C-alpha positions in Angstrom: 28.2 -11.6 2.9 29.5 -8.4 2.3 27.2 -5.5 1.0 27.0 -5.7 -2.9 29.6 -3.3 -4.3 27.8 -0.2 -5.9 24.5 -0.4 -3.5 24.2 2.6 -1.4 23.1 2.1 2.2 19.4 3.4 1.1 19.5 0.9 -2.0 20.6 -2.0 0.6 17.6 -1.0 2.8 15.1 -0.9 -0.2 16.6 -4.6 -1.3 16.1 -5.5 2.5 12.4 -4.2 2.2 11.8 -5.9 -0.9 13.3 -9.0 0.2 11.1 -9.0 3.5 8.0 -8.5 1.4 9.0 -11.4 -0.9 10.0 -13.9 1.9 7.0 -13.0 4.0 5.0 -13.5 1.3 6.0 -17.0 0.6 6.9 -17.7 3.9 4.6 -16.0 6.1 5.4 -13.7 9.3 7.6 -16.6 10.9 10.2 -16.2 8.0 13.7 -15.9 9.2 16.2 -12.9 9.1 18.6 -15.0 7.7 16.2 -16.0 4.7 15.7 -12.4 4.0 19.2 -11.4 4.3 20.0 -14.1 2.0 17.0 -13.0 -0.6 18.3 -9.5 -0.4 22.0 -10.4 -1.3 23.4 -9.1 2.5 24.8 -10.8 5.3 22.8 -10.8 8.5 25.0 -8.5 10.3 24.0 -6.2 7.3 20.3 -6.7 7.7 21.0 -6.1 11.5 22.7 -3.0 10.8 19.7 -1.3 8.9 16.9 -3.0 11.2 18.3 -4.0 14.5 15.6 -6.4 15.2 13.0 -8.2 13.0 9.9 -5.9 14.6 11.7 -3.2 13.3 12.2 -4.6 10.0 8.4 -5.6 9.7 7.2 -2.5 11.1 9.1 -0.5 8.6 7.9 -2.7 5.8 4.3 -2.2 6.9 5.0 1.7 7.1 6.8 1.4 3.8 3.2 0.1 2.4 1.1 2.6 3.7 3.5 5.5 2.9 3.4 3.9 -0.8 -0.2 4.2 -1.1 -0.5 7.7 0.4 2.2 8.6 -2.2 0.3 7.2 -4.8 -2.9 9.2 -4.0 -0.9 12.6 -3.7 0.4 12.0 -7.2 -3.3 11.3 -8.4 -4.2 14.8 -7.1 -5.2 16.8 -9.9 -3.6 20.4 -9.8 -6.5 22.2 -11.8 -9.0 20.7 -9.3 -9.8 23.1 -6.5 -13.2 21.6 -5.9 -14.5 19.8 -2.6 -13.7 16.2 -2.8 -10.4 16.8 -4.4 -8.5 14.1 -2.2 -11.2 11.5 -2.6 -10.9 11.9 -6.0 -7.3 11.3 -6.0 -7.9 8.4 -3.5 -10.3 6.9 -6.2 -8.0 7.2 -8.9 -4.9 6.0 -7.1 -7.3 2.8 -5.6 -8.8 2.0 -9.1 -5.4 2.5 -11.1 -5.2 -0.4 -13.6 -1.2 0.1 -14.5 -0.7 -2.7 -12.0 -0.3 -6.0 -12.7 -3.4 -8.0 -11.4 -0.7 -10.7 -9.8 1.2 -8.0 -8.2 -1.8 -6.6 -6.9 -2.7 -9.9 -5.3 0.9 -10.5 -3.8 0.8 -7.0 -2.2 -2.7 -7.6 -0.5 -1.7 -11.1 0.4 1.6 -9.5 2.0 -0.6 -7.4 3.9 -2.8 -9.7 5.4 0.3 -11.8 6.6 1.4 -8.0 8.2 -1.6 -7.5 9.7 -1.4 -10.8 12.0 0.9 -8.7 13.9 -0.9 -6.8 16.3 1.6 -3.3 16.2 1.1 -3.9 12.6 -2.4 -3.8 12.9 -2.3 -0.8 15.2 -0.1 1.1 12.3 -3.1 0.2 9.7 -5.8 1.5 12.2 -4.0 4.7 12.7 -3.3 5.1 9.2 -7.1 4.2 8.6 -8.3 6.9 11.0 -6.1 9.5 9.3 -7.2 8.8 6.0 -10.9 9.0 7.5 -10.3 12.4 8.9 -8.8 13.7 5.8 -11.2 12.4 3.6 -14.0 13.5 5.6 -12.5 17.2 5.6 -12.3 17.0 1.8 -15.7 18.9 1.6 -17.9 16.6 0.7 -21.0 14.6 2.4 -19.9 11.8 4.8 -22.4 9.5 3.0 -20.8 10.5 -0.4 -17.1 9.8 1.0 -18.3 6.8 2.3 -19.8 5.4 -0.5 -17.0 6.1 -2.8 -14.1 4.9 -0.7 -15.9 1.7 0.1 -16.5 1.1 -3.2 -12.9 2.3 -4.5 -11.6 0.0 -1.8 -13.9 -3.0 -2.7 -12.8 -2.8 -6.1 -9.0 -2.6 -5.5 -9.0 -5.5 -3.4 -11.1 -7.9 -5.6 -8.3 -9.2 -7.4 -7.5 -11.1 -3.9 -10.1 -13.5 -4.4 -9.8 -13.8 -8.2 -12.6 -11.4 -9.4 -10.7 -8.3 -10.5 -12.4 -6.2 -12.8 -11.0 -5.7 -16.3 -9.4 -2.5 -17.3 -12.7 -1.5 -19.1 -15.1 -2.0 -16.0 -12.6 -0.4 -13.4 -12.4 2.9 -15.8 -16.0 3.1 -15.9 -16.4 2.6 -12.2 -14.0 5.1 -11.6 -15.8 7.6 -13.5 -18.9 6.9 -12.0 -17.3 7.1 -8.4 -15.7 10.4 -9.6 -19.0 11.9 -10.7 -20.7 11.1 -7.3 -17.8 13.3 -5.9 -18.9 16.3 -8.2 -22.8 15.7 -7.6 -24.3 18.9 -6.3 
């Protein structure tokens, strides 16, 4: 199957990552490259041009998820905020962003759970978590405040996986409470 006319290499690569996410969510990490290529509308050879092996595709998909969250946190930084805890507050805002559909959140968490069964991906996630820990703990707040605020934001953001997501109003209240903890003297 030839590359779809008009699609750039970057667009094809993005389509392959999106297809990998969709197929792995439904079929698990044992999903075939043929299935992923078909879902993306490219040939298997086209997939292999962008990702020479399945592990490269899966690793890139996992890194893309980690990078996307990091980008969301950076976008949530308030340029007017120069007080200690600026990054922690952005982390809270990104984690509790209610603009995402709850079903999409559940799908993303399910995908992450599938990917975490791969040791190399788990190592990527551990390295990313260690980086977050360093950056957040260097953000100028007491360690116990950072630990509490980040744990609460992470817990609330993954609650939809269990079918118990909090409603928008409750998420906004929680966000305000967590942000207030980062500003307390």
